[in-house]
HTML snippet that shows the backbone in 3Dmol.js (N, CA, C, O; Angstrom):
<script src="https://3Dmol.org/build/3Dmol-min.js"></script>
<div id="view" style="width:600px;height:400px;position:relative"></div>
<script>
const pdb = `
ATOM      1  N   MET A   1      24.485 175.616 -42.621  1.00  0.00           N
ATOM      2  CA  MET A   1      25.923 175.582 -42.732  1.00  0.00           C
ATOM      3  C   MET A   1      26.502 175.052 -41.429  1.00  0.00           C
ATOM      4  O   MET A   1      26.065 175.452 -40.350  1.00  0.00           O
ATOM      5  N   GLY A   2      27.480 174.155 -41.517  1.00  0.00           N
ATOM      6  CA  GLY A   2      28.102 173.582 -40.344  1.00  0.00           C
ATOM      7  C   GLY A   2      29.048 174.560 -39.682  1.00  0.00           C
ATOM      8  O   GLY A   2      29.333 175.634 -40.212  1.00  0.00           O
ATOM      9  N   ALA A   3      29.526 174.172 -38.517  1.00  0.00           N
ATOM     10  CA  ALA A   3      30.455 175.029 -37.782  1.00  0.00           C
ATOM     11  C   ALA A   3      31.762 175.156 -38.554  1.00  0.00           C
ATOM     12  O   ALA A   3      32.266 174.179 -39.110  1.00  0.00           O
ATOM     13  N   LEU A   4      32.296 176.355 -38.580  1.00  0.00           N
ATOM     14  CA  LEU A   4      33.564 176.608 -39.256  1.00  0.00           C
ATOM     15  C   LEU A   4      34.709 176.405 -38.279  1.00  0.00           C
ATOM     16  O   LEU A   4      34.540 176.573 -37.071  1.00  0.00           O
ATOM     17  N   SER A   5      35.871 176.044 -38.799  1.00  0.00           N
ATOM     18  CA  SER A   5      37.049 175.937 -37.945  1.00  0.00           C
ATOM     19  C   SER A   5      37.508 177.343 -37.560  1.00  0.00           C
ATOM     20  O   SER A   5      37.088 178.331 -38.162  1.00  0.00           O
ATOM     21  N   GLN A   6      38.363 177.418 -36.566  1.00  0.00           N
ATOM     22  CA  GLN A   6      38.888 178.712 -36.133  1.00  0.00           C
ATOM     23  C   GLN A   6      39.630 179.398 -37.269  1.00  0.00           C
ATOM     24  O   GLN A   6      39.534 180.615 -37.428  1.00  0.00           O
ATOM     25  N   GLU A   7      40.367 178.630 -38.057  1.00  0.00           N
ATOM     26  CA  GLU A   7      41.112 179.202 -39.177  1.00  0.00           C
ATOM     27  C   GLU A   7      40.169 179.767 -40.228  1.00  0.00           C
ATOM     28  O   GLU A   7      40.431 180.832 -40.788  1.00  0.00           O
ATOM     29  N   GLN A   8      39.072 179.065 -40.502  1.00  0.00           N
ATOM     30  CA  GLN A   8      38.097 179.542 -41.484  1.00  0.00           C
ATOM     31  C   GLN A   8      37.428 180.830 -41.008  1.00  0.00           C
ATOM     32  O   GLN A   8      37.219 181.743 -41.807  1.00  0.00           O
ATOM     33  N   LEU A   9      37.091 180.920 -39.727  1.00  0.00           N
ATOM     34  CA  LEU A   9      36.494 182.142 -39.183  1.00  0.00           C
ATOM     35  C   LEU A   9      37.451 183.316 -39.310  1.00  0.00           C
ATOM     36  O   LEU A   9      37.049 184.409 -39.708  1.00  0.00           O
ATOM     37  N   MET A  10      38.714 183.094 -38.973  1.00  0.00           N
ATOM     38  CA  MET A  10      39.698 184.168 -39.057  1.00  0.00           C
ATOM     39  C   MET A  10      39.864 184.628 -40.503  1.00  0.00           C
ATOM     40  O   MET A  10      39.916 185.828 -40.769  1.00  0.00           O
ATOM     41  N   GLU A  11      39.948 183.693 -41.425  1.00  0.00           N
ATOM     42  CA  GLU A  11      40.148 184.032 -42.835  1.00  0.00           C
ATOM     43  C   GLU A  11      38.955 184.788 -43.406  1.00  0.00           C
ATOM     44  O   GLU A  11      39.127 185.737 -44.170  1.00  0.00           O
ATOM     45  N   ARG A  12      37.766 184.376 -43.043  1.00  0.00           N
ATOM     46  CA  ARG A  12      36.550 184.954 -43.607  1.00  0.00           C
ATOM     47  C   ARG A  12      36.180 186.299 -42.982  1.00  0.00           C
ATOM     48  O   ARG A  12      35.600 187.149 -43.658  1.00  0.00           O
ATOM     49  N   CYS A  13      36.502 186.505 -41.718  1.00  0.00           N
ATOM     50  CA  CYS A  13      35.931 187.635 -40.983  1.00  0.00           C
ATOM     51  C   CYS A  13      36.926 188.677 -40.487  1.00  0.00           C
ATOM     52  O   CYS A  13      36.508 189.723 -39.992  1.00  0.00           O
ATOM     53  N   VAL A  14      38.220 188.429 -40.603  1.00  0.00           N
ATOM     54  CA  VAL A  14      39.219 189.334 -40.032  1.00  0.00           C
ATOM     55  C   VAL A  14      40.068 189.952 -41.135  1.00  0.00           C
ATOM     56  O   VAL A  14      40.496 189.269 -42.065  1.00  0.00           O
ATOM     57  N   ALA A  15      40.302 191.256 -41.013  1.00  0.00           N
ATOM     58  CA  ALA A  15      41.224 191.970 -41.901  1.00  0.00           C
ATOM     59  C   ALA A  15      42.186 192.757 -41.025  1.00  0.00           C
ATOM     60  O   ALA A  15      41.790 193.731 -40.385  1.00  0.00           O
ATOM     61  N   GLY A  16      43.425 192.347 -40.993  1.00  0.00           N
ATOM     62  CA  GLY A  16      44.413 193.019 -40.144  1.00  0.00           C
ATOM     63  C   GLY A  16      44.088 192.841 -38.677  1.00  0.00           C
ATOM     64  O   GLY A  16      44.040 191.718 -38.177  1.00  0.00           O
ATOM     65  N   GLU A  17      43.866 193.948 -37.988  1.00  0.00           N
ATOM     66  CA  GLU A  17      43.565 193.937 -36.551  1.00  0.00           C
ATOM     67  C   GLU A  17      42.086 194.184 -36.281  1.00  0.00           C
ATOM     68  O   GLU A  17      41.723 194.578 -35.172  1.00  0.00           O
ATOM     69  N   ARG A  18      41.228 193.962 -37.270  1.00  0.00           N
ATOM     70  CA  ARG A  18      39.796 194.246 -37.125  1.00  0.00           C
ATOM     71  C   ARG A  18      38.954 193.055 -37.565  1.00  0.00           C
ATOM     72  O   ARG A  18      39.307 192.327 -38.493  1.00  0.00           O
ATOM     73  N   ILE A  19      37.834 192.881 -36.875  1.00  0.00           N
ATOM     74  CA  ILE A  19      36.811 191.951 -37.338  1.00  0.00           C
ATOM     75  C   ILE A  19      35.907 192.761 -38.261  1.00  0.00           C
ATOM     76  O   ILE A  19      35.263 193.712 -37.817  1.00  0.00           O
ATOM     77  N   VAL A  20      35.852 192.401 -39.520  1.00  0.00           N
ATOM     78  CA  VAL A  20      35.109 193.189 -40.506  1.00  0.00           C
ATOM     79  C   VAL A  20      33.771 192.557 -40.892  1.00  0.00           C
ATOM     80  O   VAL A  20      32.936 193.211 -41.515  1.00  0.00           O
ATOM     81  N   ARG A  21      33.564 191.299 -40.529  1.00  0.00           N
ATOM     82  CA  ARG A  21      32.306 190.615 -40.820  1.00  0.00           C
ATOM     83  C   ARG A  21      31.987 189.733 -39.620  1.00  0.00           C
ATOM     84  O   ARG A  21      32.854 189.018 -39.117  1.00  0.00           O
ATOM     85  N   CYS A  22      30.748 189.787 -39.167  1.00  0.00           N
ATOM     86  CA  CYS A  22      30.358 188.981 -38.012  1.00  0.00           C
ATOM     87  C   CYS A  22      30.408 187.495 -38.371  1.00  0.00           C
ATOM     88  O   CYS A  22      29.772 187.075 -39.338  1.00  0.00           O
ATOM     89  N   PRO A  23      31.151 186.701 -37.610  1.00  0.00           N
ATOM     90  CA  PRO A  23      31.211 185.267 -37.888  1.00  0.00           C
ATOM     91  C   PRO A  23      29.877 184.562 -37.649  1.00  0.00           C
ATOM     92  O   PRO A  23      29.647 183.475 -38.180  1.00  0.00           O
ATOM     93  N   ASN A  24      29.003 185.170 -36.860  1.00  0.00           N
ATOM     94  CA  ASN A  24      27.716 184.556 -36.552  1.00  0.00           C
ATOM     95  C   ASN A  24      26.677 184.810 -37.639  1.00  0.00           C
ATOM     96  O   ASN A  24      26.107 183.861 -38.179  1.00  0.00           O
ATOM     97  N   CYS A  25      26.423 186.072 -37.968  1.00  0.00           N
ATOM     98  CA  CYS A  25      25.354 186.406 -38.921  1.00  0.00           C
ATOM     99  C   CYS A  25      25.878 186.790 -40.305  1.00  0.00           C
ATOM    100  O   CYS A  25      25.091 186.979 -41.233  1.00  0.00           O
ATOM    101  N   GLN A  26      27.190 186.905 -40.449  1.00  0.00           N
ATOM    102  CA  GLN A  26      27.853 187.244 -41.717  1.00  0.00           C
ATOM    103  C   GLN A  26      27.577 188.666 -42.199  1.00  0.00           C
ATOM    104  O   GLN A  26      27.868 188.979 -43.353  1.00  0.00           O
ATOM    105  N   ARG A  27      27.030 189.526 -41.363  1.00  0.00           N
ATOM    106  CA  ARG A  27      26.781 190.913 -41.747  1.00  0.00           C
ATOM    107  C   ARG A  27      27.991 191.772 -41.396  1.00  0.00           C
ATOM    108  O   ARG A  27      28.883 191.344 -40.664  1.00  0.00           O
ATOM    109  N   VAL A  28      28.005 192.981 -41.927  1.00  0.00           N
ATOM    110  CA  VAL A  28      29.170 193.853 -41.744  1.00  0.00           C
ATOM    111  C   VAL A  28      28.944 194.948 -40.703  1.00  0.00           C
ATOM    112  O   VAL A  28      29.767 195.859 -40.603  1.00  0.00           O
ATOM    113  N   ASN A  29      27.879 194.895 -39.939  1.00  0.00           N
ATOM    114  CA  ASN A  29      27.595 195.907 -38.913  1.00  0.00           C
ATOM    115  C   ASN A  29      28.356 195.595 -37.627  1.00  0.00           C
ATOM    116  O   ASN A  29      27.760 195.380 -36.571  1.00  0.00           O
ATOM    117  N   VAL A  30      29.673 195.575 -37.737  1.00  0.00           N
ATOM    118  CA  VAL A  30      30.552 195.269 -36.614  1.00  0.00           C
ATOM    119  C   VAL A  30      31.340 196.523 -36.273  1.00  0.00           C
ATOM    120  O   VAL A  30      31.992 197.115 -37.133  1.00  0.00           O
ATOM    121  N   GLY A  31      31.274 196.919 -35.010  1.00  0.00           N
ATOM    122  CA  GLY A  31      32.013 198.093 -34.559  1.00  0.00           C
ATOM    123  C   GLY A  31      32.971 197.729 -33.449  1.00  0.00           C
ATOM    124  O   GLY A  31      32.786 196.725 -32.762  1.00  0.00           O
ATOM    125  N   GLN A  32      33.993 198.543 -33.274  1.00  0.00           N
ATOM    126  CA  GLN A  32      34.974 198.317 -32.224  1.00  0.00           C
ATOM    127  C   GLN A  32      34.515 199.030 -30.958  1.00  0.00           C
ATOM    128  O   GLN A  32      34.182 200.214 -30.998  1.00  0.00           O
ATOM    129  N   VAL A  33      34.494 198.311 -29.829  1.00  0.00           N
ATOM    130  CA  VAL A  33      34.053 198.890 -28.559  1.00  0.00           C
ATOM    131  C   VAL A  33      35.210 199.118 -27.589  1.00  0.00           C
ATOM    132  O   VAL A  33      35.075 199.888 -26.638  1.00  0.00           O
ATOM    133  N   ALA A  34      36.321 198.468 -27.813  1.00  0.00           N
ATOM    134  CA  ALA A  34      37.530 198.615 -27.001  1.00  0.00           C
ATOM    135  C   ALA A  34      38.668 197.982 -27.800  1.00  0.00           C
ATOM    136  O   ALA A  34      38.418 197.303 -28.796  1.00  0.00           O
ATOM    137  N   PRO A  35      39.910 198.195 -27.377  1.00  0.00           N
ATOM    138  CA  PRO A  35      40.993 197.525 -28.094  1.00  0.00           C
ATOM    139  C   PRO A  35      40.775 196.009 -28.115  1.00  0.00           C
ATOM    140  O   PRO A  35      40.610 195.382 -27.069  1.00  0.00           O
ATOM    141  N   LYS A  36      40.776 195.443 -29.293  1.00  0.00           N
ATOM    142  CA  LYS A  36      40.604 193.998 -29.531  1.00  0.00           C
ATOM    143  C   LYS A  36      39.179 193.491 -29.303  1.00  0.00           C
ATOM    144  O   LYS A  36      38.935 192.297 -29.477  1.00  0.00           O
ATOM    145  N   TYR A  37      38.223 194.355 -28.920  1.00  0.00           N
ATOM    146  CA  TYR A  37      36.836 193.946 -28.697  1.00  0.00           C
ATOM    147  C   TYR A  37      35.925 194.579 -29.745  1.00  0.00           C
ATOM    148  O   TYR A  37      36.032 195.767 -30.046  1.00  0.00           O
ATOM    149  N   PHE A  38      35.029 193.764 -30.292  1.00  0.00           N
ATOM    150  CA  PHE A  38      34.126 194.206 -31.344  1.00  0.00           C
ATOM    151  C   PHE A  38      32.714 193.750 -31.008  1.00  0.00           C
ATOM    152  O   PHE A  38      32.525 192.796 -30.254  1.00  0.00           O
ATOM    153  N   TYR A  39      31.728 194.434 -31.571  1.00  0.00           N
ATOM    154  CA  TYR A  39      30.324 194.158 -31.267  1.00  0.00           C
ATOM    155  C   TYR A  39      29.511 194.165 -32.552  1.00  0.00           C
ATOM    156  O   TYR A  39      29.636 195.086 -33.359  1.00  0.00           O
ATOM    157  N   CYS A  40      28.681 193.149 -32.749  1.00  0.00           N
ATOM    158  CA  CYS A  40      27.782 193.093 -33.898  1.00  0.00           C
ATOM    159  C   CYS A  40      26.428 193.647 -33.472  1.00  0.00           C
ATOM    160  O   CYS A  40      25.785 193.104 -32.573  1.00  0.00           O
ATOM    161  N   SER A  41      26.000 194.719 -34.112  1.00  0.00           N
ATOM    162  CA  SER A  41      24.725 195.342 -33.752  1.00  0.00           C
ATOM    163  C   SER A  41      23.537 194.624 -34.377  1.00  0.00           C
ATOM    164  O   SER A  41      22.393 194.990 -34.108  1.00  0.00           O
ATOM    165  N   ASP A  42      23.778 193.615 -35.201  1.00  0.00           N
ATOM    166  CA  ASP A  42      22.682 192.831 -35.771  1.00  0.00           C
ATOM    167  C   ASP A  42      22.329 191.623 -34.908  1.00  0.00           C
ATOM    168  O   ASP A  42      21.148 191.331 -34.717  1.00  0.00           O
ATOM    169  N   CYS A  43      23.320 190.923 -34.389  1.00  0.00           N
ATOM    170  CA  CYS A  43      23.015 189.729 -33.583  1.00  0.00           C
ATOM    171  C   CYS A  43      23.424 189.882 -32.116  1.00  0.00           C
ATOM    172  O   CYS A  43      23.283 188.940 -31.337  1.00  0.00           O
ATOM    173  N   PHE A  44      23.935 191.072 -31.728  1.00  0.00           N
ATOM    174  CA  PHE A  44      24.208 191.415 -30.326  1.00  0.00           C
ATOM    175  C   PHE A  44      25.244 190.511 -29.666  1.00  0.00           C
ATOM    176  O   PHE A  44      25.105 190.144 -28.499  1.00  0.00           O
ATOM    177  N   ILE A  45      26.273 190.158 -30.411  1.00  0.00           N
ATOM    178  CA  ILE A  45      27.361 189.339 -29.883  1.00  0.00           C
ATOM    179  C   ILE A  45      28.620 190.186 -29.818  1.00  0.00           C
ATOM    180  O   ILE A  45      28.940 190.922 -30.752  1.00  0.00           O
ATOM    181  N   GLU A  46      29.333 190.071 -28.697  1.00  0.00           N
ATOM    182  CA  GLU A  46      30.619 190.740 -28.560  1.00  0.00           C
ATOM    183  C   GLU A  46      31.712 189.725 -28.856  1.00  0.00           C
ATOM    184  O   GLU A  46      31.591 188.548 -28.516  1.00  0.00           O
ATOM    185  N   MET A  47      32.777 190.191 -29.492  1.00  0.00           N
ATOM    186  CA  MET A  47      33.866 189.307 -29.888  1.00  0.00           C
ATOM    187  C   MET A  47      35.193 189.904 -29.463  1.00  0.00           C
ATOM    188  O   MET A  47      35.368 191.122 -29.475  1.00  0.00           O
ATOM    189  N   LYS A  48      36.127 189.041 -29.088  1.00  0.00           N
ATOM    190  CA  LYS A  48      37.479 189.468 -28.748  1.00  0.00           C
ATOM    191  C   LYS A  48      38.422 188.846 -29.767  1.00  0.00           C
ATOM    192  O   LYS A  48      38.407 187.635 -29.989  1.00  0.00           O
ATOM    193  N   LEU A  49      39.238 189.687 -30.379  1.00  0.00           N
ATOM    194  CA  LEU A  49      40.170 189.220 -31.397  1.00  0.00           C
ATOM    195  C   LEU A  49      41.535 188.979 -30.784  1.00  0.00           C
ATOM    196  O   LEU A  49      42.140 189.879 -30.201  1.00  0.00           O
ATOM    197  N   GLY A  50      42.007 187.762 -30.924  1.00  0.00           N
ATOM    198  CA  GLY A  50      43.348 187.376 -30.500  1.00  0.00           C
ATOM    199  C   GLY A  50      43.877 186.403 -31.535  1.00  0.00           C
ATOM    200  O   GLY A  50      43.712 186.623 -32.735  1.00  0.00           O
ATOM    201  N   LYS A  51      44.510 185.334 -31.086  1.00  0.00           N
ATOM    202  CA  LYS A  51      44.934 184.295 -32.036  1.00  0.00           C
ATOM    203  C   LYS A  51      43.718 183.623 -32.654  1.00  0.00           C
ATOM    204  O   LYS A  51      43.782 183.106 -33.769  1.00  0.00           O
ATOM    205  N   THR A  52      42.616 183.635 -31.927  1.00  0.00           N
ATOM    206  CA  THR A  52      41.321 183.176 -32.432  1.00  0.00           C
ATOM    207  C   THR A  52      40.293 184.257 -32.087  1.00  0.00           C
ATOM    208  O   THR A  52      40.626 185.262 -31.460  1.00  0.00           O
ATOM    209  N   ILE A  53      39.062 184.044 -32.494  1.00  0.00           N
ATOM    210  CA  ILE A  53      37.977 184.950 -32.117  1.00  0.00           C
ATOM    211  C   ILE A  53      37.235 184.310 -30.952  1.00  0.00           C
ATOM    212  O   ILE A  53      36.788 183.167 -31.053  1.00  0.00           O
ATOM    213  N   GLU A  54      37.101 185.041 -29.847  1.00  0.00           N
ATOM    214  CA  GLU A  54      36.310 184.573 -28.715  1.00  0.00           C
ATOM    215  C   GLU A  54      34.961 185.276 -28.768  1.00  0.00           C
ATOM    216  O   GLU A  54      34.882 186.444 -29.150  1.00  0.00           O
ATOM    217  N   PHE A  55      33.895 184.566 -28.385  1.00  0.00           N
ATOM    218  CA  PHE A  55      32.537 185.084 -28.496  1.00  0.00           C
ATOM    219  C   PHE A  55      31.907 185.232 -27.118  1.00  0.00           C
ATOM    220  O   PHE A  55      32.085 184.383 -26.244  1.00  0.00           O
ATOM    221  N   PHE A  56      31.153 186.341 -26.935  1.00  0.00           N
ATOM    222  CA  PHE A  56      30.511 186.627 -25.658  1.00  0.00           C
ATOM    223  C   PHE A  56      29.131 187.223 -25.893  1.00  0.00           C
ATOM    224  O   PHE A  56      28.848 187.782 -26.952  1.00  0.00           O
ATOM    225  N   GLU A  57      28.277 187.091 -24.878  1.00  0.00           N
ATOM    226  CA  GLU A  57      27.024 187.845 -24.853  1.00  0.00           C
ATOM    227  C   GLU A  57      26.930 188.521 -23.501  1.00  0.00           C
ATOM    228  O   GLU A  57      27.500 188.047 -22.519  1.00  0.00           O
ATOM    229  N   LEU A  58      26.220 189.610 -23.455  1.00  0.00           N
ATOM    230  CA  LEU A  58      26.024 190.352 -22.218  1.00  0.00           C
ATOM    231  C   LEU A  58      24.860 189.725 -21.465  1.00  0.00           C
ATOM    232  O   LEU A  58      23.749 189.653 -21.991  1.00  0.00           O
ATOM    233  N   ASP A  59      25.105 189.267 -20.226  1.00  0.00           N
ATOM    234  CA  ASP A  59      24.012 188.659 -19.471  1.00  0.00           C
ATOM    235  C   ASP A  59      23.273 189.706 -18.642  1.00  0.00           C
ATOM    236  O   ASP A  59      23.599 190.891 -18.699  1.00  0.00           O
ATOM    237  N   GLU A  60      22.276 189.266 -17.871  1.00  0.00           N
ATOM    238  CA  GLU A  60      21.385 190.177 -17.140  1.00  0.00           C
ATOM    239  C   GLU A  60      22.109 191.094 -16.170  1.00  0.00           C
ATOM    240  O   GLU A  60      21.701 192.239 -15.979  1.00  0.00           O
ATOM    241  N   ASN A  61      23.186 190.603 -15.551  1.00  0.00           N
ATOM    242  CA  ASN A  61      23.890 191.413 -14.551  1.00  0.00           C
ATOM    243  C   ASN A  61      25.028 192.238 -15.155  1.00  0.00           C
ATOM    244  O   ASN A  61      25.825 192.818 -14.418  1.00  0.00           O
ATOM    245  N   GLY A  62      25.112 192.296 -16.477  1.00  0.00           N
ATOM    246  CA  GLY A  62      26.088 193.141 -17.141  1.00  0.00           C
ATOM    247  C   GLY A  62      27.444 192.511 -17.381  1.00  0.00           C
ATOM    248  O   GLY A  62      28.364 193.183 -17.849  1.00  0.00           O
ATOM    249  N   GLU A  63      27.583 191.234 -17.069  1.00  0.00           N
ATOM    250  CA  GLU A  63      28.854 190.551 -17.290  1.00  0.00           C
ATOM    251  C   GLU A  63      28.843 189.834 -18.631  1.00  0.00           C
ATOM    252  O   GLU A  63      27.786 189.505 -19.168  1.00  0.00           O
ATOM    253  N   LEU A  64      30.037 189.599 -19.161  1.00  0.00           N
ATOM    254  CA  LEU A  64      30.148 188.878 -20.420  1.00  0.00           C
ATOM    255  C   LEU A  64      30.126 187.379 -20.160  1.00  0.00           C
ATOM    256  O   LEU A  64      30.889 186.870 -19.340  1.00  0.00           O
ATOM    257  N   ALA A  65      29.245 186.675 -20.866  1.00  0.00           N
ATOM    258  CA  ALA A  65      29.165 185.222 -20.774  1.00  0.00           C
ATOM    259  C   ALA A  65      29.793 184.639 -22.034  1.00  0.00           C
ATOM    260  O   ALA A  65      29.432 185.016 -23.149  1.00  0.00           O
ATOM    261  N   CYS A  66      30.724 183.729 -21.851  1.00  0.00           N
ATOM    262  CA  CYS A  66      31.454 183.142 -22.977  1.00  0.00           C
ATOM    263  C   CYS A  66      30.544 182.218 -23.788  1.00  0.00           C
ATOM    264  O   CYS A  66      29.793 181.417 -23.232  1.00  0.00           O
ATOM    265  N   LEU A  67      30.628 182.349 -25.109  1.00  0.00           N
ATOM    266  CA  LEU A  67      29.839 181.524 -26.026  1.00  0.00           C
ATOM    267  C   LEU A  67      30.716 180.626 -26.892  1.00  0.00           C
ATOM    268  O   LEU A  67      30.227 180.055 -27.867  1.00  0.00           O
ATOM    269  N   ASN A  68      31.986 180.489 -26.565  1.00  0.00           N
ATOM    270  CA  ASN A  68      32.899 179.727 -27.417  1.00  0.00           C
ATOM    271  C   ASN A  68      32.451 178.291 -27.636  1.00  0.00           C
ATOM    272  O   ASN A  68      32.675 177.733 -28.710  1.00  0.00           O
ATOM    273  N   ASP A  69      31.820 177.681 -26.629  1.00  0.00           N
ATOM    274  CA  ASP A  69      31.386 176.291 -26.784  1.00  0.00           C
ATOM    275  C   ASP A  69      30.319 176.140 -27.862  1.00  0.00           C
ATOM    276  O   ASP A  69      30.162 175.052 -28.416  1.00  0.00           O
ATOM    277  N   ILE A  70      29.588 177.199 -28.172  1.00  0.00           N
ATOM    278  CA  ILE A  70      28.583 177.159 -29.235  1.00  0.00           C
ATOM    279  C   ILE A  70      29.252 177.270 -30.602  1.00  0.00           C
ATOM    280  O   ILE A  70      28.852 176.593 -31.548  1.00  0.00           O
ATOM    281  N   PHE A  71      30.265 178.120 -30.704  1.00  0.00           N
ATOM    282  CA  PHE A  71      30.903 178.377 -31.991  1.00  0.00           C
ATOM    283  C   PHE A  71      31.981 177.367 -32.339  1.00  0.00           C
ATOM    284  O   PHE A  71      32.179 177.058 -33.514  1.00  0.00           O
ATOM    285  N   TYR A  72      32.675 176.852 -31.347  1.00  0.00           N
ATOM    286  CA  TYR A  72      33.747 175.883 -31.585  1.00  0.00           C
ATOM    287  C   TYR A  72      33.353 174.570 -30.923  1.00  0.00           C
ATOM    288  O   TYR A  72      33.424 174.434 -29.702  1.00  0.00           O
ATOM    289  N   SER A  73      32.943 173.619 -31.726  1.00  0.00           N
ATOM    290  CA  SER A  73      32.544 172.333 -31.136  1.00  0.00           C
ATOM    291  C   SER A  73      33.492 171.231 -31.504  1.00  0.00           C
ATOM    292  O   SER A  73      33.300 170.088 -31.090  1.00  0.00           O
TER     293      SER A  73
END
`;
const viewer = $3Dmol.createViewer("view");
viewer.addModel(pdb, "pdb");
viewer.setStyle({}, {cartoon: {color: "spectrum"}});
viewer.zoomTo();
viewer.render();
</script>
């Protein structure tokens, strides 16, 4: 499957103020870790919900590394 547009990701994966389906793996094991921040326990990606979904992974030193360039090309 090709990359989805930001609008398609929002429509498919967001309900109200929550991410209910992981845009990466399409599974529903997404939990809220902070206001506007969600985590998929299947593919280990953290997401921030705003006007779009921003994607992050936790790097070795504990900081969030942005993955938006992978998801939005």
